[in-house]
C-alpha positions, 0 to 999 in steps of 0.5 A: 434567497433573492429571486430577481435578476438571477440571469441576462433575459426579462423579467417576467422570462425570469418570474417563470423560472422562480419556481425550480429555482425554489425546488433545488433549493427545499431539496438540497436542505431536505438532502442536507439534513437528511443525510447529517441526521443517518450519519448520526444514527449509523455513528450511534449505532457503530457505538453502540455495537463497539461498547456492547459486543464483547469482544471474541477471548477464546484461545486459537492456538490451542489445540494448535501444533507448531512443531511443524511450522518451526524449523527444525535444525540438521543434525551438527556436525563435529566442529573443525579441529581447531588448527595446532601451533606448528599448523600454521593458518594458510595465507590469504589470497591476493587481492585481484586488480581491479579493471578500469570503467569503459570510456564514454568518448567514441561510438560504443564497439561492433560487437562480434561477428557470429561463427558461421553456421555449415 
């Protein structure tokens, strides 16, 4: 990198800052290389742990009491008697008429007045 003419100051004044620019560039290179090395080391350690440590194969459910975890059903009642051919099933209830949607024209209806207090 050229450390000449990196600002609008006179050359003599710029030359006094070249040392700082070089130090900044060297520090950046050191930080990058140290980060890459530590990342590779972490990766190697993680692969070693993954490949070298066997997973726990104990059966944790062996001693569990599963009967208290399931829903208990109530006693079944006798089924309802089926209607004989003599009996007829009740007629279905007629459908209620559909209500009309409120109209959006005009102002909203006024609220009811509260009952007077005694």
